[in-house]
N, CA, C and O atoms as a Maestro MAE file, in Angstrom:
{
 s_m_m2io_version
 :::
 2.0.0
}

f_m_ct {
 s_m_title
 :::
 protein
 m_atom[328] {
  # First column is atom index #
  i_m_mmod_type
  r_m_x_coord
  r_m_y_coord
  r_m_z_coord
  i_m_residue_number
  s_m_chain_name
  s_m_pdb_residue_name
  s_m_pdb_atom_name
  i_m_atomic_number
  :::
  1 25 8.806 -32.625 7.310 1 A "UNK " " N  " 7
  2 3 8.677 -31.260 6.858 1 A "UNK " " CA " 6
  3 2 10.029 -30.565 6.891 1 A "UNK " " C  " 6
  4 15 10.888 -30.852 7.725 1 A "UNK " " O  " 8
  5 25 10.179 -29.657 5.968 2 A "UNK " " N  " 7
  6 3 11.428 -28.913 5.906 2 A "UNK " " CA " 6
  7 2 11.444 -27.850 6.989 2 A "UNK " " C  " 6
  8 15 10.408 -27.277 7.327 2 A "UNK " " O  " 8
  9 25 12.622 -27.591 7.528 3 A "UNK " " N  " 7
  10 3 12.757 -26.559 8.547 3 A "UNK " " CA " 6
  11 2 12.689 -25.191 7.889 3 A "UNK " " C  " 6
  12 15 13.135 -24.993 6.759 3 A "UNK " " O  " 8
  13 25 12.121 -24.265 8.629 4 A "UNK " " N  " 7
  14 3 12.050 -22.890 8.127 4 A "UNK " " CA " 6
  15 2 13.374 -22.197 8.386 4 A "UNK " " C  " 6
  16 15 14.018 -22.406 9.415 4 A "UNK " " O  " 8
  17 25 13.761 -21.380 7.441 5 A "UNK " " N  " 7
  18 3 14.969 -20.592 7.616 5 A "UNK " " CA " 6
  19 2 14.667 -19.418 8.535 5 A "UNK " " C  " 6
  20 15 13.511 -19.029 8.701 5 A "UNK " " O  " 8
  21 25 15.716 -18.855 9.131 6 A "UNK " " N  " 7
  22 3 15.538 -17.717 10.035 6 A "UNK " " CA " 6
  23 2 14.849 -16.550 9.351 6 A "UNK " " C  " 6
  24 15 13.985 -15.895 9.934 6 A "UNK " " O  " 8
  25 25 15.241 -16.298 8.111 7 A "UNK " " N  " 7
  26 3 14.662 -15.189 7.364 7 A "UNK " " CA " 6
  27 2 13.155 -15.405 7.189 7 A "UNK " " C  " 6
  28 15 12.365 -14.475 7.351 7 A "UNK " " O  " 8
  29 25 12.772 -16.631 6.861 8 A "UNK " " N  " 7
  30 3 11.358 -16.936 6.687 8 A "UNK " " CA " 6
  31 2 10.599 -16.781 8.007 8 A "UNK " " C  " 6
  32 15 9.473 -16.286 8.024 8 A "UNK " " O  " 8
  33 25 11.214 -17.200 9.102 9 A "UNK " " N  " 7
  34 3 10.571 -17.066 10.411 9 A "UNK " " CA " 6
  35 2 10.353 -15.598 10.754 9 A "UNK " " C  " 6
  36 15 9.301 -15.214 11.265 9 A "UNK " " O  " 8
  37 25 11.378 -14.774 10.462 10 A "UNK " " N  " 7
  38 3 11.254 -13.342 10.743 10 A "UNK " " CA " 6
  39 2 10.155 -12.716 9.890 10 A "UNK " " C  " 6
  40 15 9.372 -11.901 10.377 10 A "UNK " " O  " 8
  41 25 10.102 -13.097 8.623 11 A "UNK " " N  " 7
  42 3 9.069 -12.551 7.744 11 A "UNK " " CA " 6
  43 2 7.676 -12.990 8.195 11 A "UNK " " C  " 6
  44 15 6.722 -12.213 8.136 11 A "UNK " " O  " 8
  45 25 7.570 -14.234 8.643 12 A "UNK " " N  " 7
  46 3 6.292 -14.732 9.136 12 A "UNK " " CA " 6
  47 2 5.872 -13.977 10.404 12 A "UNK " " C  " 6
  48 15 4.711 -13.595 10.548 12 A "UNK " " O  " 8
  49 25 6.816 -13.766 11.311 13 A "UNK " " N  " 7
  50 3 6.521 -13.025 12.540 13 A "UNK " " CA " 6
  51 2 6.113 -11.593 12.213 13 A "UNK " " C  " 6
  52 15 5.193 -11.047 12.822 13 A "UNK " " O  " 8
  53 25 6.805 -10.989 11.246 14 A "UNK " " N  " 7
  54 3 6.483 -9.621 10.847 14 A "UNK " " CA " 6
  55 2 5.085 -9.562 10.224 14 A "UNK " " C  " 6
  56 15 4.323 -8.632 10.489 14 A "UNK " " O  " 8
  57 25 4.755 -10.548 9.405 15 A "UNK " " N  " 7
  58 3 3.440 -10.583 8.775 15 A "UNK " " CA " 6
  59 2 2.338 -10.750 9.823 15 A "UNK " " C  " 6
  60 15 1.285 -10.119 9.724 15 A "UNK " " O  " 8
  61 25 2.578 -11.593 10.819 16 A "UNK " " N  " 7
  62 3 1.592 -11.785 11.896 16 A "UNK " " CA " 6
  63 2 1.391 -10.500 12.681 16 A "UNK " " C  " 6
  64 15 0.267 -10.149 13.042 16 A "UNK " " O  " 8
  65 25 2.493 -9.799 12.942 17 A "UNK " " N  " 7
  66 3 2.427 -8.548 13.687 17 A "UNK " " CA " 6
  67 2 1.623 -7.503 12.904 17 A "UNK " " C  " 6
  68 15 0.791 -6.802 13.481 17 A "UNK " " O  " 8
  69 25 1.868 -7.399 11.609 18 A "UNK " " N  " 7
  70 3 1.142 -6.459 10.761 18 A "UNK " " CA " 6
  71 2 -0.347 -6.821 10.707 18 A "UNK " " C  " 6
  72 15 -1.202 -5.936 10.707 18 A "UNK " " O  " 8
  73 25 -0.653 -8.122 10.661 19 A "UNK " " N  " 7
  74 3 -2.035 -8.558 10.608 19 A "UNK " " CA " 6
  75 2 -2.759 -8.201 11.907 19 A "UNK " " C  " 6
  76 15 -3.903 -7.750 11.877 19 A "UNK " " O  " 8
  77 25 -2.093 -8.403 13.047 20 A "UNK " " N  " 7
  78 3 -2.704 -8.040 14.325 20 A "UNK " " CA " 6
  79 2 -2.953 -6.542 14.396 20 A "UNK " " C  " 6
  80 15 -3.996 -6.105 14.883 20 A "UNK " " O  " 8
  81 25 -1.998 -5.753 13.912 21 A "UNK " " N  " 7
  82 3 -2.145 -4.303 13.918 21 A "UNK " " CA " 6
  83 2 -3.326 -3.895 13.037 21 A "UNK " " C  " 6
  84 15 -4.119 -3.033 13.414 21 A "UNK " " O  " 8
  85 25 -3.437 -4.511 11.876 22 A "UNK " " N  " 7
  86 3 -4.541 -4.212 10.969 22 A "UNK " " CA " 6
  87 2 -5.882 -4.572 11.569 22 A "UNK " " C  " 6
  88 15 -6.843 -3.815 11.430 22 A "UNK " " O  " 8
  89 25 -5.966 -5.719 12.235 23 A "UNK " " N  " 7
  90 3 -7.216 -6.132 12.863 23 A "UNK " " CA " 6
  91 2 -7.588 -5.192 14.002 23 A "UNK " " C  " 6
  92 15 -8.764 -4.877 14.185 23 A "UNK " " O  " 8
  93 25 -6.606 -4.745 14.764 24 A "UNK " " N  " 7
  94 3 -6.873 -3.829 15.869 24 A "UNK " " CA " 6
  95 2 -7.431 -2.512 15.315 24 A "UNK " " C  " 6
  96 15 -8.392 -1.972 15.864 24 A "UNK " " O  " 8
  97 25 -6.846 -2.000 14.246 25 A "UNK " " N  " 7
  98 3 -7.338 -0.768 13.632 25 A "UNK " " CA " 6
  99 2 -8.735 -0.973 13.052 25 A "UNK " " C  " 6
  100 15 -9.579 -0.079 13.125 25 A "UNK " " O  " 8
  101 25 -8.979 -2.157 12.472 26 A "UNK " " N  " 7
  102 3 -10.302 -2.456 11.914 26 A "UNK " " CA " 6
  103 2 -11.352 -2.467 13.016 26 A "UNK " " C  " 6
  104 15 -12.441 -1.920 12.841 26 A "UNK " " O  " 8
  105 25 -11.034 -3.085 14.149 27 A "UNK " " N  " 7
  106 3 -11.981 -3.152 15.257 27 A "UNK " " CA " 6
  107 2 -12.278 -1.764 15.809 27 A "UNK " " C  " 6
  108 15 -13.420 -1.472 16.163 27 A "UNK " " O  " 8
  109 25 -11.270 -0.911 15.885 28 A "UNK " " N  " 7
  110 3 -11.467 0.450 16.383 28 A "UNK " " CA " 6
  111 2 -12.390 1.216 15.431 28 A "UNK " " C  " 6
  112 15 -13.314 1.891 15.884 28 A "UNK " " O  " 8
  113 25 -12.156 1.122 14.141 29 A "UNK " " N  " 7
  114 3 -12.986 1.835 13.174 29 A "UNK " " CA " 6
  115 2 -14.405 1.280 13.145 29 A "UNK " " C  " 6
  116 15 -15.365 2.027 12.956 29 A "UNK " " O  " 8
  117 25 -14.534 -0.020 13.333 30 A "UNK " " N  " 7
  118 3 -15.832 -0.662 13.261 30 A "UNK " " CA " 6
  119 2 -16.740 -0.222 14.404 30 A "UNK " " C  " 6
  120 15 -17.956 -0.157 14.224 30 A "UNK " " O  " 8
  121 25 -16.187 0.079 15.563 31 A "UNK " " N  " 7
  122 3 -16.975 0.443 16.735 31 A "UNK " " CA " 6
  123 2 -17.544 1.849 16.662 31 A "UNK " " C  " 6
  124 15 -18.450 2.168 17.432 31 A "UNK " " O  " 8
  125 25 -17.069 2.684 15.795 32 A "UNK " " N  " 7
  126 3 -17.474 4.089 15.780 32 A "UNK " " CA " 6
  127 2 -18.945 4.277 15.450 32 A "UNK " " C  " 6
  128 15 -19.563 5.201 15.976 32 A "UNK " " O  " 8
  129 25 -19.524 3.453 14.614 33 A "UNK " " N  " 7
  130 3 -20.924 3.615 14.240 33 A "UNK " " CA " 6
  131 2 -21.879 3.350 15.379 33 A "UNK " " C  " 6
  132 15 -22.982 3.897 15.385 33 A "UNK " " O  " 8
  133 25 -21.505 2.548 16.327 34 A "UNK " " N  " 7
  134 3 -22.381 2.223 17.441 34 A "UNK " " CA " 6
  135 2 -22.701 3.425 18.303 34 A "UNK " " C  " 6
  136 15 -23.821 3.550 18.799 34 A "UNK " " O  " 8
  137 25 -21.744 4.305 18.489 35 A "UNK " " N  " 7
  138 3 -21.967 5.495 19.296 35 A "UNK " " CA " 6
  139 2 -22.983 6.427 18.657 35 A "UNK " " C  " 6
  140 15 -23.844 6.978 19.343 35 A "UNK " " O  " 8
  141 25 -22.886 6.602 17.363 36 A "UNK " " N  " 7
  142 3 -23.851 7.446 16.651 36 A "UNK " " CA " 6
  143 2 -25.249 6.852 16.696 36 A "UNK " " C  " 6
  144 15 -26.228 7.577 16.879 36 A "UNK " " O  " 8
  145 25 -25.349 5.543 16.530 37 A "UNK " " N  " 7
  146 3 -26.646 4.878 16.608 37 A "UNK " " CA " 6
  147 2 -27.229 5.025 18.008 37 A "UNK " " C  " 6
  148 15 -28.426 5.270 18.158 37 A "UNK " " O  " 8
  149 25 -26.393 4.879 19.033 38 A "UNK " " N  " 7
  150 3 -26.856 4.992 20.409 38 A "UNK " " CA " 6
  151 2 -27.391 6.392 20.702 38 A "UNK " " C  " 6
  152 15 -28.448 6.541 21.315 38 A "UNK " " O  " 8
  153 25 -26.665 7.407 20.268 39 A "UNK " " N  " 7
  154 3 -27.138 8.778 20.474 39 A "UNK " " CA " 6
  155 2 -28.451 9.031 19.739 39 A "UNK " " C  " 6
  156 15 -29.345 9.699 20.259 39 A "UNK " " O  " 8
  157 25 -28.558 8.499 18.543 40 A "UNK " " N  " 7
  158 3 -29.814 8.615 17.803 40 A "UNK " " CA " 6
  159 2 -30.941 7.889 18.500 40 A "UNK " " C  " 6
  160 15 -32.073 8.371 18.527 40 A "UNK " " O  " 8
  161 25 -30.637 6.728 19.067 41 A "UNK " " N  " 7
  162 3 -31.642 5.964 19.806 41 A "UNK " " CA " 6
  163 2 -32.138 6.751 21.016 41 A "UNK " " C  " 6
  164 15 -33.343 6.839 21.254 41 A "UNK " " O  " 8
  165 25 -31.204 7.322 21.780 42 A "UNK " " N  " 7
  166 3 -31.582 8.108 22.964 42 A "UNK " " CA " 6
  167 2 -32.436 9.306 22.547 42 A "UNK " " C  " 6
  168 15 -33.452 9.595 23.179 42 A "UNK " " O  " 8
  169 25 -32.030 9.995 21.497 43 A "UNK " " N  " 7
  170 3 -32.806 11.135 21.016 43 A "UNK " " CA " 6
  171 2 -34.203 10.726 20.572 43 A "UNK " " C  " 6
  172 15 -35.178 11.427 20.843 43 A "UNK " " O  " 8
  173 25 -34.298 9.588 19.889 44 A "UNK " " N  " 7
  174 3 -35.601 9.118 19.433 44 A "UNK " " CA " 6
  175 2 -36.483 8.723 20.616 44 A "UNK " " C  " 6
  176 15 -37.680 9.010 20.616 44 A "UNK " " O  " 8
  177 25 -35.908 8.072 21.616 45 A "UNK " " N  " 7
  178 3 -36.683 7.697 22.803 45 A "UNK " " CA " 6
  179 2 -37.214 8.943 23.498 45 A "UNK " " C  " 6
  180 15 -38.387 9.002 23.868 45 A "UNK " " O  " 8
  181 25 -36.359 9.926 23.672 46 A "UNK " " N  " 7
  182 3 -36.795 11.163 24.330 46 A "UNK " " CA " 6
  183 2 -37.917 11.821 23.526 46 A "UNK " " C  " 6
  184 15 -38.913 12.266 24.097 46 A "UNK " " O  " 8
  185 25 -37.758 11.881 22.213 47 A "UNK " " N  " 7
  186 3 -38.787 12.504 21.381 47 A "UNK " " CA " 6
  187 2 -40.109 11.743 21.467 47 A "UNK " " C  " 6
  188 15 -41.152 12.342 21.730 47 A "UNK " " O  " 8
  189 25 -40.073 10.423 21.246 48 A "UNK " " N  " 7
  190 3 -41.301 9.642 21.227 48 A "UNK " " CA " 6
  191 2 -41.999 9.631 22.587 48 A "UNK " " C  " 6
  192 15 -43.227 9.691 22.646 48 A "UNK " " O  " 8
  193 25 -41.243 9.556 23.669 49 A "UNK " " N  " 7
  194 3 -41.866 9.547 24.993 49 A "UNK " " CA " 6
  195 2 -42.441 10.929 25.329 49 A "UNK " " C  " 6
  196 15 -43.501 11.031 25.946 49 A "UNK " " O  " 8
  197 25 -41.745 11.976 24.923 50 A "UNK " " N  " 7
  198 3 -42.256 13.318 25.236 50 A "UNK " " CA " 6
  199 2 -43.526 13.639 24.451 50 A "UNK " " C  " 6
  200 15 -44.326 14.461 24.897 50 A "UNK " " O  " 8
  201 25 -43.726 13.014 23.304 51 A "UNK " " N  " 7
  202 3 -44.926 13.276 22.512 51 A "UNK " " CA " 6
  203 2 -46.016 12.238 22.739 51 A "UNK " " C  " 6
  204 15 -47.100 12.353 22.168 51 A "UNK " " O  " 8
  205 25 -45.750 11.226 23.563 52 A "UNK " " N  " 7
  206 3 -46.728 10.172 23.816 52 A "UNK " " CA " 6
  207 2 -47.882 10.716 24.650 52 A "UNK " " C  " 6
  208 15 -47.684 11.512 25.567 52 A "UNK " " O  " 8
  209 25 -49.090 10.271 24.314 53 A "UNK " " N  " 7
  210 3 -50.273 10.711 25.046 53 A "UNK " " CA " 6
  211 2 -50.711 9.709 26.104 53 A "UNK " " C  " 6
  212 15 -51.597 9.999 26.908 53 A "UNK " " O  " 8
  213 25 -50.101 8.540 26.108 54 A "UNK " " N  " 7
  214 3 -50.449 7.511 27.089 54 A "UNK " " CA " 6
  215 2 -49.307 6.539 27.266 54 A "UNK " " C  " 6
  216 15 -48.279 6.623 26.594 54 A "UNK " " O  " 8
  217 25 -49.511 5.607 28.196 55 A "UNK " " N  " 7
  218 3 -48.453 4.636 28.497 55 A "UNK " " CA " 6
  219 2 -48.099 3.780 27.284 55 A "UNK " " C  " 6
  220 15 -46.923 3.615 26.958 55 A "UNK " " O  " 8
  221 25 -49.111 3.238 26.618 56 A "UNK " " N  " 7
  222 3 -48.834 2.335 25.493 56 A "UNK " " CA " 6
  223 2 -48.250 3.081 24.299 56 A "UNK " " C  " 6
  224 15 -47.494 2.505 23.517 56 A "UNK " " O  " 8
  225 25 -48.589 4.333 24.157 57 A "UNK " " N  " 7
  226 3 -47.938 5.132 23.114 57 A "UNK " " CA " 6
  227 2 -46.458 5.326 23.434 57 A "UNK " " C  " 6
  228 15 -45.628 5.363 22.526 57 A "UNK " " O  " 8
  229 25 -46.123 5.450 24.718 58 A "UNK " " N  " 7
  230 3 -44.723 5.532 25.133 58 A "UNK " " CA " 6
  231 2 -43.974 4.245 24.854 58 A "UNK " " C  " 6
  232 15 -42.829 4.275 24.405 58 A "UNK " " O  " 8
  233 25 -44.618 3.104 25.118 59 A "UNK " " N  " 7
  234 3 -44.009 1.798 24.820 59 A "UNK " " CA " 6
  235 2 -43.800 1.663 23.316 59 A "UNK " " C  " 6
  236 15 -42.746 1.211 22.869 59 A "UNK " " O  " 8
  237 25 -44.797 2.052 22.546 60 A "UNK " " N  " 7
  238 3 -44.666 2.018 21.086 60 A "UNK " " CA " 6
  239 2 -43.542 2.939 20.617 60 A "UNK " " C  " 6
  240 15 -42.835 2.629 19.659 60 A "UNK " " O  " 8
  241 25 -43.384 4.064 21.294 61 A "UNK " " N  " 7
  242 3 -42.304 4.994 20.959 61 A "UNK " " CA " 6
  243 2 -40.928 4.382 21.184 61 A "UNK " " C  " 6
  244 15 -40.019 4.590 20.381 61 A "UNK " " O  " 8
  245 25 -40.766 3.627 22.272 62 A "UNK " " N  " 7
  246 3 -39.484 2.955 22.525 62 A "UNK " " CA " 6
  247 2 -39.207 1.933 21.432 62 A "UNK " " C  " 6
  248 15 -38.073 1.811 20.967 62 A "UNK " " O  " 8
  249 25 -40.238 1.197 21.018 63 A "UNK " " N  " 7
  250 3 -40.055 0.227 19.932 63 A "UNK " " CA " 6
  251 2 -39.708 0.923 18.614 63 A "UNK " " C  " 6
  252 15 -38.874 0.438 17.849 63 A "UNK " " O  " 8
  253 25 -40.351 2.055 18.361 64 A "UNK " " N  " 7
  254 3 -40.026 2.829 17.152 64 A "UNK " " CA " 6
  255 2 -38.588 3.348 17.202 64 A "UNK " " C  " 6
  256 15 -37.911 3.423 16.177 64 A "UNK " " O  " 8
  257 25 -38.133 3.702 18.397 65 A "UNK " " N  " 7
  258 3 -36.770 4.215 18.546 65 A "UNK " " CA " 6
  259 2 -35.745 3.153 18.195 65 A "UNK " " C  " 6
  260 15 -34.645 3.481 17.751 65 A "UNK " " O  " 8
  261 25 -36.086 1.886 18.388 66 A "UNK " " N  " 7
  262 3 -35.156 0.810 18.039 66 A "UNK " " CA " 6
  263 2 -34.959 0.688 16.533 66 A "UNK " " C  " 6
  264 15 -33.885 0.298 16.075 66 A "UNK " " O  " 8
  265 25 -35.995 1.021 15.759 67 A "UNK " " N  " 7
  266 3 -35.921 0.820 14.309 67 A "UNK " " CA " 6
  267 2 -35.906 2.128 13.527 67 A "UNK " " C  " 6
  268 15 -36.195 2.127 12.330 67 A "UNK " " O  " 8
  269 25 -35.575 3.248 14.178 68 A "UNK " " N  " 7
  270 3 -35.608 4.533 13.483 68 A "UNK " " CA " 6
  271 2 -34.718 4.594 12.246 68 A "UNK " " C  " 6
  272 15 -35.106 5.259 11.286 68 A "UNK " " O  " 8
  273 25 -33.533 3.937 12.200 69 A "UNK " " N  " 7
  274 3 -32.749 4.037 10.952 69 A "UNK " " CA " 6
  275 2 -33.482 3.435 9.756 69 A "UNK " " C  " 6
  276 15 -33.410 3.966 8.648 69 A "UNK " " O  " 8
  277 25 -34.183 2.334 9.980 70 A "UNK " " N  " 7
  278 3 -34.936 1.719 8.886 70 A "UNK " " CA " 6
  279 2 -36.063 2.637 8.420 70 A "UNK " " C  " 6
  280 15 -36.344 2.729 7.225 70 A "UNK " " O  " 8
  281 25 -36.700 3.309 9.363 71 A "UNK " " N  " 7
  282 3 -37.771 4.237 9.000 71 A "UNK " " CA " 6
  283 2 -37.229 5.408 8.189 71 A "UNK " " C  " 6
  284 15 -37.864 5.845 7.230 71 A "UNK " " O  " 8
  285 25 -36.069 5.915 8.565 72 A "UNK " " N  " 7
  286 3 -35.460 7.041 7.842 72 A "UNK " " CA " 6
  287 2 -35.109 6.634 6.408 72 A "UNK " " C  " 6
  288 15 -35.375 7.379 5.465 72 A "UNK " " O  " 8
  289 25 -34.519 5.464 6.251 73 A "UNK " " N  " 7
  290 3 -34.149 4.989 4.913 73 A "UNK " " CA " 6
  291 2 -35.401 4.765 4.066 73 A "UNK " " C  " 6
  292 15 -35.432 5.130 2.890 73 A "UNK " " O  " 8
  293 25 -36.419 4.171 4.657 74 A "UNK " " N  " 7
  294 3 -37.673 3.933 3.929 74 A "UNK " " CA " 6
  295 2 -38.282 5.247 3.439 74 A "UNK " " C  " 6
  296 15 -38.676 5.359 2.278 74 A "UNK " " O  " 8
  297 25 -38.357 6.234 4.325 75 A "UNK " " N  " 7
  298 3 -38.946 7.521 3.927 75 A "UNK " " CA " 6
  299 2 -38.096 8.226 2.885 75 A "UNK " " C  " 6
  300 15 -38.629 8.867 1.979 75 A "UNK " " O  " 8
  301 25 -36.769 8.115 3.004 76 A "UNK " " N  " 7
  302 3 -35.892 8.746 2.011 76 A "UNK " " CA " 6
  303 2 -36.074 8.112 0.635 76 A "UNK " " C  " 6
  304 15 -36.134 8.812 -0.376 76 A "UNK " " O  " 8
  305 25 -36.162 6.782 0.605 77 A "UNK " " N  " 7
  306 3 -36.374 6.109 -0.689 77 A "UNK " " CA " 6
  307 2 -37.749 6.424 -1.253 77 A "UNK " " C  " 6
  308 15 -37.899 6.579 -2.465 77 A "UNK " " O  " 8
  309 25 -38.740 6.519 -0.403 78 A "UNK " " N  " 7
  310 3 -40.097 6.869 -0.860 78 A "UNK " " CA " 6
  311 2 -40.100 8.285 -1.437 78 A "UNK " " C  " 6
  312 15 -40.744 8.549 -2.453 78 A "UNK " " O  " 8
  313 25 -39.377 9.188 -0.783 79 A "UNK " " N  " 7
  314 3 -39.300 10.577 -1.254 79 A "UNK " " CA " 6
  315 2 -38.601 10.662 -2.623 79 A "UNK " " C  " 6
  316 15 -39.005 11.432 -3.495 79 A "UNK " " O  " 8
  317 25 -37.550 9.855 -2.785 80 A "UNK " " N  " 7
  318 3 -36.799 9.883 -4.046 80 A "UNK " " CA " 6
  319 2 -37.516 9.130 -5.158 80 A "UNK " " C  " 6
  320 15 -37.126 9.238 -6.321 80 A "UNK " " O  " 8
  321 25 -38.545 8.378 -4.827 81 A "UNK " " N  " 7
  322 3 -39.306 7.663 -5.854 81 A "UNK " " CA " 6
  323 2 -38.655 6.358 -6.282 81 A "UNK " " C  " 6
  324 15 -38.935 5.844 -7.364 81 A "UNK " " O  " 8
  325 25 -37.797 5.831 -5.444 82 A "UNK " " N  " 7
  326 3 -37.133 4.575 -5.800 82 A "UNK " " CA " 6
  327 2 -38.004 3.385 -5.501 82 A "UNK " " C  " 6
  328 15 -37.600 2.247 -5.740 82 A "UNK " " O  " 8
  :::
 }
 m_bond[327] {
  # First column is bond index #
  i_m_from
  i_m_to
  i_m_order
  :::
  1 1 2 1
  2 2 3 1
  3 3 4 2
  4 3 5 1
  5 5 6 1
  6 6 7 1
  7 7 8 2
  8 7 9 1
  9 9 10 1
  10 10 11 1
  11 11 12 2
  12 11 13 1
  13 13 14 1
  14 14 15 1
  15 15 16 2
  16 15 17 1
  17 17 18 1
  18 18 19 1
  19 19 20 2
  20 19 21 1
  21 21 22 1
  22 22 23 1
  23 23 24 2
  24 23 25 1
  25 25 26 1
  26 26 27 1
  27 27 28 2
  28 27 29 1
  29 29 30 1
  30 30 31 1
  31 31 32 2
  32 31 33 1
  33 33 34 1
  34 34 35 1
  35 35 36 2
  36 35 37 1
  37 37 38 1
  38 38 39 1
  39 39 40 2
  40 39 41 1
  41 41 42 1
  42 42 43 1
  43 43 44 2
  44 43 45 1
  45 45 46 1
  46 46 47 1
  47 47 48 2
  48 47 49 1
  49 49 50 1
  50 50 51 1
  51 51 52 2
  52 51 53 1
  53 53 54 1
  54 54 55 1
  55 55 56 2
  56 55 57 1
  57 57 58 1
  58 58 59 1
  59 59 60 2
  60 59 61 1
  61 61 62 1
  62 62 63 1
  63 63 64 2
  64 63 65 1
  65 65 66 1
  66 66 67 1
  67 67 68 2
  68 67 69 1
  69 69 70 1
  70 70 71 1
  71 71 72 2
  72 71 73 1
  73 73 74 1
  74 74 75 1
  75 75 76 2
  76 75 77 1
  77 77 78 1
  78 78 79 1
  79 79 80 2
  80 79 81 1
  81 81 82 1
  82 82 83 1
  83 83 84 2
  84 83 85 1
  85 85 86 1
  86 86 87 1
  87 87 88 2
  88 87 89 1
  89 89 90 1
  90 90 91 1
  91 91 92 2
  92 91 93 1
  93 93 94 1
  94 94 95 1
  95 95 96 2
  96 95 97 1
  97 97 98 1
  98 98 99 1
  99 99 100 2
  100 99 101 1
  101 101 102 1
  102 102 103 1
  103 103 104 2
  104 103 105 1
  105 105 106 1
  106 106 107 1
  107 107 108 2
  108 107 109 1
  109 109 110 1
  110 110 111 1
  111 111 112 2
  112 111 113 1
  113 113 114 1
  114 114 115 1
  115 115 116 2
  116 115 117 1
  117 117 118 1
  118 118 119 1
  119 119 120 2
  120 119 121 1
  121 121 122 1
  122 122 123 1
  123 123 124 2
  124 123 125 1
  125 125 126 1
  126 126 127 1
  127 127 128 2
  128 127 129 1
  129 129 130 1
  130 130 131 1
  131 131 132 2
  132 131 133 1
  133 133 134 1
  134 134 135 1
  135 135 136 2
  136 135 137 1
  137 137 138 1
  138 138 139 1
  139 139 140 2
  140 139 141 1
  141 141 142 1
  142 142 143 1
  143 143 144 2
  144 143 145 1
  145 145 146 1
  146 146 147 1
  147 147 148 2
  148 147 149 1
  149 149 150 1
  150 150 151 1
  151 151 152 2
  152 151 153 1
  153 153 154 1
  154 154 155 1
  155 155 156 2
  156 155 157 1
  157 157 158 1
  158 158 159 1
  159 159 160 2
  160 159 161 1
  161 161 162 1
  162 162 163 1
  163 163 164 2
  164 163 165 1
  165 165 166 1
  166 166 167 1
  167 167 168 2
  168 167 169 1
  169 169 170 1
  170 170 171 1
  171 171 172 2
  172 171 173 1
  173 173 174 1
  174 174 175 1
  175 175 176 2
  176 175 177 1
  177 177 178 1
  178 178 179 1
  179 179 180 2
  180 179 181 1
  181 181 182 1
  182 182 183 1
  183 183 184 2
  184 183 185 1
  185 185 186 1
  186 186 187 1
  187 187 188 2
  188 187 189 1
  189 189 190 1
  190 190 191 1
  191 191 192 2
  192 191 193 1
  193 193 194 1
  194 194 195 1
  195 195 196 2
  196 195 197 1
  197 197 198 1
  198 198 199 1
  199 199 200 2
  200 199 201 1
  201 201 202 1
  202 202 203 1
  203 203 204 2
  204 203 205 1
  205 205 206 1
  206 206 207 1
  207 207 208 2
  208 207 209 1
  209 209 210 1
  210 210 211 1
  211 211 212 2
  212 211 213 1
  213 213 214 1
  214 214 215 1
  215 215 216 2
  216 215 217 1
  217 217 218 1
  218 218 219 1
  219 219 220 2
  220 219 221 1
  221 221 222 1
  222 222 223 1
  223 223 224 2
  224 223 225 1
  225 225 226 1
  226 226 227 1
  227 227 228 2
  228 227 229 1
  229 229 230 1
  230 230 231 1
  231 231 232 2
  232 231 233 1
  233 233 234 1
  234 234 235 1
  235 235 236 2
  236 235 237 1
  237 237 238 1
  238 238 239 1
  239 239 240 2
  240 239 241 1
  241 241 242 1
  242 242 243 1
  243 243 244 2
  244 243 245 1
  245 245 246 1
  246 246 247 1
  247 247 248 2
  248 247 249 1
  249 249 250 1
  250 250 251 1
  251 251 252 2
  252 251 253 1
  253 253 254 1
  254 254 255 1
  255 255 256 2
  256 255 257 1
  257 257 258 1
  258 258 259 1
  259 259 260 2
  260 259 261 1
  261 261 262 1
  262 262 263 1
  263 263 264 2
  264 263 265 1
  265 265 266 1
  266 266 267 1
  267 267 268 2
  268 267 269 1
  269 269 270 1
  270 270 271 1
  271 271 272 2
  272 271 273 1
  273 273 274 1
  274 274 275 1
  275 275 276 2
  276 275 277 1
  277 277 278 1
  278 278 279 1
  279 279 280 2
  280 279 281 1
  281 281 282 1
  282 282 283 1
  283 283 284 2
  284 283 285 1
  285 285 286 1
  286 286 287 1
  287 287 288 2
  288 287 289 1
  289 289 290 1
  290 290 291 1
  291 291 292 2
  292 291 293 1
  293 293 294 1
  294 294 295 1
  295 295 296 2
  296 295 297 1
  297 297 298 1
  298 298 299 1
  299 299 300 2
  300 299 301 1
  301 301 302 1
  302 302 303 1
  303 303 304 2
  304 303 305 1
  305 305 306 1
  306 306 307 1
  307 307 308 2
  308 307 309 1
  309 309 310 1
  310 310 311 1
  311 311 312 2
  312 311 313 1
  313 313 314 1
  314 314 315 1
  315 315 316 2
  316 315 317 1
  317 317 318 1
  318 318 319 1
  319 319 320 2
  320 319 321 1
  321 321 322 1
  322 322 323 1
  323 323 324 2
  324 323 325 1
  325 325 326 1
  326 326 327 1
  327 327 328 2
  :::
 }
}
């Protein structure tokens, strides 16, 4: 194999550094949605448990709280007639 020139090595190192920086920024941006989902989950659990009339209704409420985004999207699409 041919040896790499110094300039090529520097460019490769610079490209790797930029790629790591980009991945770090991507990971930071990607994590932001989890916090909003978690807060929505907590709010849904509190709502469903506070309106539950019995133990099993409370358990069902916790399960509903896990899938509340899907329920919201379903109702929105049903409302829009899609």
